[in-house]
C-alpha positions in Angstrom: -14.5 -5.7 15.0 -16.4 -2.4 15.3 -18.0 -0.8 12.2 -20.1 2.3 11.9 -21.0 4.9 9.2 -20.4 8.6 9.0 -21.9 10.1 5.8 -19.6 9.0 2.9 -17.1 7.4 5.3 -17.1 3.9 6.8 -14.8 3.3 9.7 -13.6 -0.3 10.5 -11.6 -0.8 13.6 -9.5 -3.9 13.7 -6.8 -4.3 16.4 -4.4 -1.3 16.3 -5.6 -0.1 12.8 -8.7 1.9 11.8 -9.6 1.4 8.2 -11.7 4.2 6.7 -13.5 4.0 3.4 -13.9 7.2 1.5 -16.5 7.1 -1.3 -15.5 10.3 -3.2 -14.8 10.6 -6.9 -12.0 8.1 -6.5 -13.0 5.7 -3.7 -10.3 4.4 -1.4 -9.6 2.8 1.9 -7.0 4.2 4.3 -5.5 3.7 7.7 -3.1 5.8 9.7 0.0 4.7 11.6 2.7 6.4 13.5 6.5 6.0 13.5 8.7 8.3 15.5 5.9 10.9 16.0 5.2 11.0 12.3 1.7 10.0 11.2 1.6 8.2 7.9 -1.4 7.3 5.8 -1.6 4.0 3.9 -4.1 4.2 1.0 -5.6 1.1 -0.7 -7.5 1.7 -4.0 -9.3 -0.7 -6.3 -10.2 2.1 -8.7 -9.9 0.8 -12.2 -8.7 4.2 -13.5 -5.8 4.1 -11.1 -5.0 0.6 -12.0 -5.1 1.4 -15.7 -1.7 3.0 -15.2 -0.3 -0.5 -15.1 -2.4 -2.1 -17.8 -2.3 0.7 -20.5 1.4 0.5 -21.1 3.0 -2.2 -23.2 6.2 -2.0 -21.2 4.2 -3.3 -18.2 3.4 -6.7 -19.8 4.8 -8.5 -16.8 2.5 -6.6 -14.5 -0.5 -7.1 -16.9 -0.1 -10.9 -16.8 -0.2 -10.8 -13.0 -3.2 -8.5 -12.3 -5.4 -9.0 -15.4 -8.9 -10.1 -14.3 -7.8 -10.2 -10.7 -9.3 -8.2 -7.8 -6.4 -5.8 -7.3 -5.7 -3.0 -4.9 -2.9 -0.4 -5.4 -1.1 0.7 -2.3 0.4 4.0 -1.5 1.7 5.5 1.7 2.9 9.0 2.6 3.2 11.4 5.5 -0.4 12.2 6.3 0.3 15.9 6.6 1.7 15.9 3.0 -1.5 14.3 1.7 -3.8 16.7 3.6 -1.8 19.8 2.6 -1.3 18.8 -1.0 2.5 18.8 -0.7 4.2 19.0 -4.0 6.5 16.0 -3.2 4.0 13.6 -1.7 6.7 10.9 -1.2 9.3 13.1 0.4 10.7 11.8 3.7 9.4 13.4 6.8 11.0 16.7 7.6 13.6 16.8 10.3 13.4 13.0 11.0 16.3 10.8 10.2 15.1 7.3 9.6 17.6 4.6 10.5 17.4 0.8 10.2 15.1 0.6 13.3 12.6 3.0 11.9 12.6 1.4 8.4 12.0 -2.0 10.0 9.0 -0.5 11.9 7.7 1.0 8.6 8.0 -2.4 6.9 6.2 -4.1 9.8 3.4 -1.6 9.8 2.9 -1.9 6.0 2.8 -5.7 6.2 0.3 -5.6 9.1 -1.9 -3.2 7.2 -1.8 -5.3 4.1 -2.6 -8.4 6.0 -5.5 -6.8 7.9 -6.8 -5.3 4.7 -6.6 -8.7 3.1 -8.6 -10.3 5.9 -11.3 -7.7 5.4 -11.5 -7.3 1.7 -10.0 -10.5 0.2 -8.3 -9.2 -2.9 -6.2 -11.4 -5.2 -3.2 -9.1 -5.2 -1.7 -5.8 -4.3 0.4 -3.6 -6.6 2.6 -0.7 -5.7 5.3 1.5 -7.2 8.4 2.7 -5.5 8.6 6.4 -6.1 12.3 6.6 -5.0 15.2 4.2 -4.8 15.1 4.0 -1.0 11.4 2.8 -1.2 12.4 0.3 -3.9 14.9 -1.2 -1.5 12.4 -1.3 1.4 9.6 -2.8 -0.8 12.1 -5.4 -2.1 12.9 -6.4 1.5 9.2 -6.5 2.4 8.5 -8.7 -0.6 11.5 -11.0 -0.4 11.8 -11.3 3.4 8.2 -11.1 4.7 7.1 -11.5 8.3 5.9 -15.0 9.3 2.3 -14.0 9.1 2.8 -13.1 5.4 4.3 -16.5 4.5 1.3 -17.4 2.1 1.7 -14.1 0.2 3.8 -14.5 -3.0 5.8 -11.5 -4.3 6.7 -10.6 -7.9 9.5 -7.9 -7.7 11.3 -5.4 -9.8 8.5 -5.3 -12.5 7.9 -2.7 -15.1 10.2 -0.7 -17.3 12.0 0.9 -14.4 11.9 -2.2 -12.1 10.1 -0.2 -9.5 6.8 -2.0 -9.4 5.9 -4.8 -7.1 3.0 -7.2 -7.0 2.1 -9.3 -4.0 -0.2 -12.2 -4.7 -2.5 -13.1 -1.7 -3.7 -16.6 -0.7 -6.9 -15.7 -2.7 -4.9 -15.4 -6.0 
């Protein structure tokens, strides 16, 4: 593993992924990955203000029970260009790219690998994420309920929250 520092940015290289830590107002860790010539950014944040979204709402009692007093990271991913350009619909599908089953499987595999590599580096107790659209909810449900073999020790809690669009994955550290 290679690690070096550039001002407020720490870059960690691990196999095919490069995790970068940004220590801005809201610190986060991210890694890029590519599917069909579209670069995505996966963002991991343990920021308590971001996580308070889950714990400040009574309708999320099922989520609160799972993440309270746990080292938790929220996960988001989007087309990198949308993030960098401040796109209004951050979670819109990539323009002029039709994703079929093959591309969705690749996306699922990248997200699982990123979560696994992130876990190896930072050892959180769990991850929490929200599906911003129905298609993401279906993919997250598949990712949680039909994980790759290397994720066998990770335990999912699915369809949480008032809208059943929140997911929690408990790591082996949980």
